[in-house]
NUTIMI-418214 format. One record per residue (C-alpha): residue in three letters; x, y, z. Coordinates in steps of 0.05 Angstrom, whole numbers, plus 5000, padded with zeros to 4 digits. Last residue first. Layout:
ALAXYZ...
//
This chain:
ALA293565884459ALA288666364492THR291466794549ARG290966584621GLY287366854682PRO281066464667LEU282365914616ALA282366154545PRO276866014494ARG278765704428HIS279466144367GLY280965704306GLY273765584288LEU273964824298SER272764724373LEU269465384392MET265565384327ILE263064674336LEU261164774409ALA257465414392ILE253965074333LEU251564524379ALA248865044428GLU245465414371PRO242364764346SER237964754408HIS236264254462PHE243264014477GLY242863304503PHE247462984451ALA253163484443ILE258462934446ARG255062574388THR254663214348LEU262063344364LEU263862694330ARG259562864270ILE262763554268LYS269663234264THR267562834203ASN264463464173THR271063824179SER274463274140GLU268963324088VAL270164084084LEU277663984075ALA276363474020ASN271563953985SER276064023925LEU280764533894ASP286164333844HIS285364993805GLU285164713734LEU281964033748THR276864343795ALA275264883744GLU274364323693ILE269064023738SER265664693748ALA265164803673ARG263064083660TYR256964103705LYS251763973650VAL256663543610ILE257663133674ARG250163003678GLN249762783606ALA255562303616LEU252062033678ARG245761893637VAL249961483588PHE253261153648SER246660923677PRO244160693608LEU250260243594ARG251160183519SER258260453529ARG257660923469ARG256361563511ALA261161333566TRP267061253519SER266161943488LEU265462253557TRP271761893581ARG275862133522ASP273862863535LEU275262773610ALA282262503595GLN283563133554LYS281263563613GLY285663163661GLU291663253617GLU290364003618GLY290564013694LYS288763403736VAL292162713731VAL288462413791PHE281862763777VAL281162443708HIS283561773736ARG277261743779LEU273161793715GLY276961213685GLU276060803748LYS268460873743LEU268760703669LEU273060103683TYR267959843733ALA262259943683ARG266259533632TYR267158993685LEU259558973694ARG258558873620PRO264258373613ASP260857913664THR264257233673LYS271657333661THR272658043688ILE267757893745TRP272157303767ALA278357753766LEU274658253810LYS272957703860ALA280157473861ILE282458193875GLN277058233929ASN279657593962GLU286857863961THR284658523992LEU283459143949ASN286259823970GLU290659953909PRO284859803862ASN280360343894LYS274260053929TRP267260033899LEU267859433853ALA271158953901TRP266559193956ARG260359083913ALA262158363899ASN260258163970LYS255757603943PHE255957583867ALA258756873869ARG252656623907THR247856913856LEU252156653798ASP252055943826HIS244555983836GLY243456193764PRO248355683738ARG244355093767PRO247454453741PRO243253813737ALA244653293792HIS248552693762ASN253652683818PRO248252623871GLN246953193919GLN248753173993GLY243053384039PRO236753794028SER232753693964ARG234454123905ARG229854623871PRO229354653796GLU231955263760THR227355833736ARG228256233801ALA235856203792LEU235356563725ALA231457133757ARG236657153813ALA242357213764ASP238757763725ASN237458123791TRP244858093810ALA246958353741GLN241958923747ARG244459083817ARG251659113791VAL249659583733ALA246160053782ASP252260003828LEU256660253772ALA252160863762GLU252461003837THR259960933836ALA260261423777TRP256261933816ALA260961813875VAL266662013828VAL263262683820HIS262162753895PHE269462613912ALA271863103858ASP268063683888ALA265664153834CYS269364813831GLN265665473823VAL270066063803ALA268066673843ASN267367373813VAL259767433820ALA259467183892ARG252067333904ARG248567103840ALA253166533819VAL253866313891VAL246266283901GLU245165883838ALA250965403850ILE248565253921TRP241365113899ASP243764683842ALA247964223886SER254664143852ASP258063863916ALA261564513933SER268064893923VAL268065653917HIS273766053888THR275466793881ILE271467133937ALA272667883935ALA265668023907SER262667733971ARG267068204011GLU264168813977THR256968573978GLY256668384051LEU259067754088LEU253067734135ASP248367774075PHE252667254041PHE251666774099GLY244166914103ASN243666774028LEU246266074044THR240565964094ALA235266244047LYS237765823989ASP236965174028ARG240564734076GLY238464924147PRO241665074215ALA247665554212ALA255265494208TRP260765984193VAL268466054193LEU270865334200ARG278365374192ARG283365134140THR286565834139ASP286865834062HIS281065374048ASP276265764092VAL270465314111VAL262965444106VAL257764994140LEU250364894129LEU247364484186TYR241863984174ARG235663694208HIS232363194160GLY228262844215ARG234062544252LYS239363024277TYR246063324256SER245863224181ILE251463584144GLU251464114090ASP257164364047ILE260664994025GLY268165094014ILE271465774012ARG277166113975ARG278066863985LEU275767054055GLY279667634084GLU275067784143LEU269467294154ARG271467094224ASP270967804249LEU272367794324ASP270568244382ALA263068094385ASP264667384360LEU268167214425ASP262367454469ALA257267074426LEU261666454432VAL261866524508ARG254366594512THR253065974470ILE258365604510VAL254565754575LYS247665554548GLY250264884524VAL253764764590THR247064884625ARG244164314583TRP249963874608ALA247864004680ILE252564344729ARG257664114780MET263664434745LEU268063814753LYS262463304745THR259063644686VAL265463774648ALA268663094660THR262162734641LYS261563104575SER268762954556CYS274363454557ALA277863984514VAL272264374481ALA267264324539LEU272964454588TRP274665114555ALA267365324554THR266565144628GLN272865534646ASP270266144609ASP263366114639PHE266066064711ALA271066624700HIS265667084670THR261166954730HIS255066504728GLY247466614727ALA247566964660ASP242467474632HIS248067954614ARG255067694624ALA258167664693TRP263268014738PRO262368734713VAL254868774730SER250169094680ALA243269334700VAL237268884685VAL233469134624VAL227869624609GLY228469844537HIS234169624492GLN235870274455PRO233570834502CYS235770404562SER231370424624VAL235070104682ARG233469514726PRO236269364795SER239768704811ASP242468764882ALA248468324898GLU250467624918LEU256767284891PHE257166534899ALA262666034916ARG262365274920THR267364954967THR272164414944GLY277864894931LEU274465564925ASP269765384868LEU269065864809ALA263366354816ARG255766234813TRP251866874811ARG246567064863ARG240567524866ARG238068074912GLY231768454892SER227468264833GLY228268924798SER229869534841ASP226370004792TYR227670414729GLY234470754738PRO236971244686CYS241970974636ARG249570934628ARG251070524566ARG253769824578CYS250569584512ARG246768974537GLY246369024613CYS245069764609ARG249070154661GLY246470444727ARG252470294771ALA259770234752SER261970944771ARG258570894840THR262370274859LEU258569624853HIS255969194910VAL258068534941ARG255867994990ALA260367394981VAL256966734992VAL261266135010MET258465435001GLY258864735030ARG251564655045ASP252664465118GLU258664935125ASP254865555102PHE260066105100ASP257766825094LEU262467365070GLY262168125075GLU261368785038ILE266068634980VAL266369244935THR266669134860LYS269569654813LYS276469384829GLY275168744791VAL271868084807GLY274667374799LEU272567104867LEU279666934890ALA282567574861ARG277168004893TRP278367634958VAL285767784958SER284668514941ASP279468574997ASN284368325048ARG289768825029VAL296668525023GLY302568875057ASN304168285102GLU296968295126THR292568885110ALA285769125134LYS281269475084THR276468905082ALA275568965157SER270868405174ARG265168815205GLN260568615149SER261467895167ALA265567315142LEU271767475184PHE278067405142ARG284467145171LEU291467155143PRO294966865204PHE298967345249PRO303666845279THR302566105265ASP305265715324CYS298865805363THR295365475307PRO291065705248PRO289465175197GLY294165095137TRP298065455084GLY293666065081VAL286566305074TRP281966205134VAL274566375135ASP271566495204THR264066475211MET259666955249
//
């Protein structure tokens, strides 16, 4: 028999009537001390409700753990672990089992109870429900909720050290907590303007498809994959009526996204993401830069080699080698926006202006397309007309092809200019997802990663036990 003390300190002769609980079945759980029932205190400490009867307590000092032997009241017995429906009993299951509860100070705590099985007409033979834990879980509600809160707010090391569990177990816990939250929450309610994008989360072309609500600025859905079937899964979950209520969709102009959105969200205006359109121009500019670099290298290969050491004054010039060296790091001067250039990059751009008019023309075309999205509205549409005319007669093959591509997606680009909607919010969300992906290293399923992402960015973070969510 082991004594378990709860109070301000150890019992002494100067401490009258200490609050003392005997960890045995004869410890009178109905006894009171200062008007407080012993079983009420222990139910509060262990995080169980009134439908749980505490039979007794066992304290293992060597292993540093307290085991509370409990059973359910008659009204709480014989319910399906999935739907909580009262069902006929099937068998006694695997006998007694334990659930990990929140630590009592520095001592681990467990609940021990029978785990009979019931026969549910909907779910078949399942383990009977217990009010202190989720179905098929080895931890109590309070333990799961605190672990999920810490996983969102703290580092991996802090969570595993404080809760004394493996990181893989944390992944299973947050998956259960998210499923519990989503059972009482409709994240897709009231969607009007959404952004769709994909992000890589693992090597080997492993992607997540994410959907963000532009109005609430929250992540509302994520799933593994980046194809039509994955996106159709989102619209299946959304339903026909709510899909028809969507007014605007921003995306990166991927054909598979545009096709599904046009078929499922029939009233939505598709807006091409400005960042991706300007990135097309940057790729066309880089094709011209690489050609200039290759031309300089080809010229350098035709020039005579020089011997090591200081060269004489009468040494023949080598313009190809000079161009090759000068083109070093030119890409940054061409890629960056003019207002962000350093002094060296400004000088490099001035050198390109003088020495390579073709490359400088490509740079101006890239900046011209960026200007289209800066002015927006009707002025932006007129600027786009002028830019297309300029690109077609630029005699730069990469920009001629880009003009054809922009004509193909012109409707969605003009919608972006008119409605001022882009995927900037989605890209910002993707940046946070990349950070969470690094934190989630060690999870063995995308579902655990998605649970961490949704709990962190979905706008509904878990609450600490005994407190309401912020």
